[in-house]
N, C-alpha and C positions, 0 to 999 in steps of 0.2 A: 497777857498773851494774846496775840492777834487772832481774830476769827476769820480773816480773809484768807482763802486757800492759796492764792498766789503769793501773798506775803509769808504764809507758813512755809511754802516751798523755798522761797529765798532764805528764810531762817534755817531751814533744814540743810541747805547747801552752804551755810556760813559756818565752816568748821572752826573749832578751837585749836590753836597752835600750841602744842604741848612742848615740843622741842624744835630744833632747826628743821628736821625732816620728818617730824611726827605730828599728826593731827588727830583730833577726836571728833567724831560726828554723833549726833543724837539719832536714836532709833525709836520713833514713836511707839507707844503701846497701842497696837491695833489688834483687832479681832481676827488676824490672819495667822496661819500656821507658821509662816516664815516671813522674814523681812522682804519687802518688795525689791526685786533685783535691780530695777531702774534707779531706786534710791541709792543702793550701794555703788552702782556704776557712776552715777552723777557725783556722789561725794568723793569717790576715788579720783575722778577727773579734776575736781576742785583741788584736792590735795596735790596732785601732780602740777596743776597750773600755778599754784601758789609758790612753787619752788623755781619758777622760771622768771625771766625779766619782764613778762607781761607784754612784750612786743611781738611775740610769735604765737599766732593762733594755733590751736591743735588741728592737725590735718588727718590724723587717724588714731584709732584705739583698737586694741584686741584684748579681750577679757575672758576669764573662765570663772564660772560659779562653782566653787568647790564643795561648800557645805551650806545648808540653809542657815540664815541668820535668825537670831531670836529677837522678836519685837520687844521694845522696852529696855534693851541692853545696849549701852554705848558701843560704838565700833571704832577701833584705833586704826589709822591709816599710816603705814610706814613707807616713806618714799626713798627710792634709790636713784641717785642722779647718775644715770648710765652714761650720758653723753651731752656735751655742750659744744657743738660745732659752729662753723661760720654761718650755716644756713639752717641746720636742724638741731633740735634739742630732744633728747629721749629720756623718759622717766618710767620707772617700774614701781608700781604701788602694790603693797600687800595689805589686805584688810584682815584684821585680827579681832576676834570677839571671844572673851573669856579664855584667852590663851590659845585659841585654835584659829588657823587660817581659814577664812571662809570665801575669799575672793582674791584673784590676781588680775592686774591690769597693766598693760604697757601702752603708753601714749607717746606719740611723736608730734612735735611742734615745728612749724616751718615759717621762716621769715618771709613775709609777703614779697612777691616779685612778679614782674610782668613776663608772661609766657610768649613764645613765638607764634602761637595759634590757639584757638578755642573751638570746641564743638561739643554737641551733646545730642543724643537721640531725643525726640519729642516724647511727651507723656504718652502712655500706651492707649489711653482712651479719653474721650470727652466726659466731663463730670459736671453735675450741677454746682451752682455757686453755694458756698457754705451757708449763707444766711437763708437760703431757700429750703434747707433741710432741717428736720426736727432734731433736737438734742436727744441724747440717749435717755435722759430722764423723761422727756415728753413721750418717746416711743414706749417706754415701759409703762408709764401711766395710762397711755392709750390702750395697752393690751390688758393690764391688770386692774385698771380703775384707780388704784392708788398704790404707792410704793410700800412694801413691807418696811418695818422700822429699821432693819439692818441696812437695806438699800438706801433708805432716806438719810441715814447717818453718813453712809459712804458718799452719797451725792453731794451733801453739804460740805464735805472735806475734799472733794475732787479738785485738784489744781488746774485741770485742763477741761475745756469745753470740747467734747468729742461728738462728731456728727457723721454717722455711717452713710456712705454714698448709696449702698444697697440696704433696703429696709431689713430690720432684724428678723431672723427666722426663729420660730418658737416650737416647731414640731418636726417630726421626721419627714412628713409629707412635703414640707417646704424646702427641705434640703435635697430632695431627689434631683439628681443630675447637676448639682451645684459644683462648680469648679473650685479648686483651692485658691481662691483669690478674695481679697477684701481691700476696701479703700475707705479711709476716714479723713475728714477735715479736722484739724486740731488747732487750738491756740490756748495759751494760759488765760485763766479767767480774769486776770487783772494785770496791771503793769508789773514788769520784773526789774525795772531800773535800767541803767545804761552800761553796766559792766558786760562786755562781750563774753567773758568766761562764764558768767551766770547764765546767759542765754544758751551757750553751748551745753552746759551741764544740765540745764532744765530740759533741753530737747533730748539729751541722752537719757534722762529720766523717762520722758514720754515715749521714747523709741521702744521701750520694753513693755508698754501697756497693752498694745493690740497686735503685735507682730505675729504671735503664734496663733492668732485667730485663723489665719489662712490655712494652717495645718488641720484645724478641727472642722472647718466649714463643710467638707463633704461627708463627715461621719456623724456629727451631732449638732443640734442647734446651739448657737452661741449663748442663748439665754434659756433659763428653765433648768430642769434636772440635768446634772452632770454625770457622765459615764466614765470620764477619764480624768485622772490627775495629771498635771503637767508642770514641768519645772524647766527653767532656762539652764542650758549647759554651757554655752559660750556665746559671745556677742562681739561683733566687729562693726566699726563705723568708719566711713571716710567723709570728711567735711570738705565740700568743694567751693562753697561761696559763703560770705557773711550772711547772717539772718538775725531775726528777732523771734524768739519763741512766744512772744505775746502778740504776734500777728499770725493770721491764718496760714497754715501750711497743709498741703495734701500729702498723706502717707499712703502710697500705693503699695500693696503687699501681696505676695504670692508664695506658694509652697511648691517647688519643683519636684520634691520627693519626700515620702514618709515610709520608712521601713525599719525593721529591727527594733521597734519601740522608740525610734527617734524620728523627728520631723524637722526638715530644713525649711526655713522661711527667709525671704529676702524682701527688702523694702526700698523704695525710692521716695525721697521727700522733696516736694516741689513747692515753690512759692506760688502766689496767685497768678503770676505772669507765666508760669510754666517752666521756670528756670530750675534745674536740678540743684538742690542745696546739699543733700546728704544721701549716701548709699549705706544700707544696713544689711547685715546677714546674721542670722541667729539659728542655732540648733536647739531644739527642746526635747526633753524626755517625756514620753507619754506612757502611762500605765493604767490599766483598768482598775476602777475603784472597787 
C-alpha cells in the first residue's frame, strides 16, 4: 500500500465497477465520527463520470448529505443515466452504505464549445503568493511547539498542502471583529496523473475541507477547543475552466448568513493567474457541543 498521500487519494477515487451502473468505493478506517463528505462527493462524481463517454467534462454538481457515513465500511454508488443529449449529459448518483442511502448527487456534463463572449469579476482581494505562507503544520508547530500525535498522524495523511492567507487564530481575543471570510492556497501534495476526471474529483474532495471555516470564524477560533459540531448539509459546484488539482489554486471563502443553526458558505476557486476556475456553495449544520 502506498504511503504517498496524493497517491492514496488517487487510489481512493479509483472505484471498483461491480455492474454496468454500480460502483464500490473504499472508506478508510479513520478516527473520525463520520466519513469525510468530500470523499463521498468525489467518489460519487467518479462514478457518474465513468458512465459517460469521457469527452464531456462535468460543468456542475448538486448534492445532499443525507446521513453520516461510517469509516471503514465500503460505499456503493448507484448511477442513473438520466439524459444523454447532443450537448449535455446528466447523471444521478445514490450512495448506499449498509443498505441505507447516505448521499445523493446530480451531475451535468457539457460538450466543450466556444462561447460568443467571456467575462469574470476579478478576485476580491490581493493575497500573498502561496510559497511565501507557512503550511498549516508549520503554524501549529509554531504555536504548540510540537504536534500532538493525533494531529501528526493526520498531517502525514493529508493529501493537500493548505496555506491560510490569514494567520490562524487560537483564542477568542484574536477573533474579535473578524468577518466571516477565509482564504487558503491549496494543491495536492504530489502529482495526480493526467486524467481530467481525477483532477475534477480531487478538487471536489478538497472543496469540502475548509469551506465552512468561514461560518465559524466570527464565533470561535479555527484551532484549539471546539464549541460547535458542524456537518455539511448540501453542496453545489460549477466548473468554469479546466485545471489541475496538483497546481496551486486559491480558495476564497465567505459566509453571507448564519441563522437557525445553519450557516451558508460560498467559495470561488482561482488559479495563480486570477482566472476563476470553480464556484462553490454549501450549507452546514451547526450545533453546540
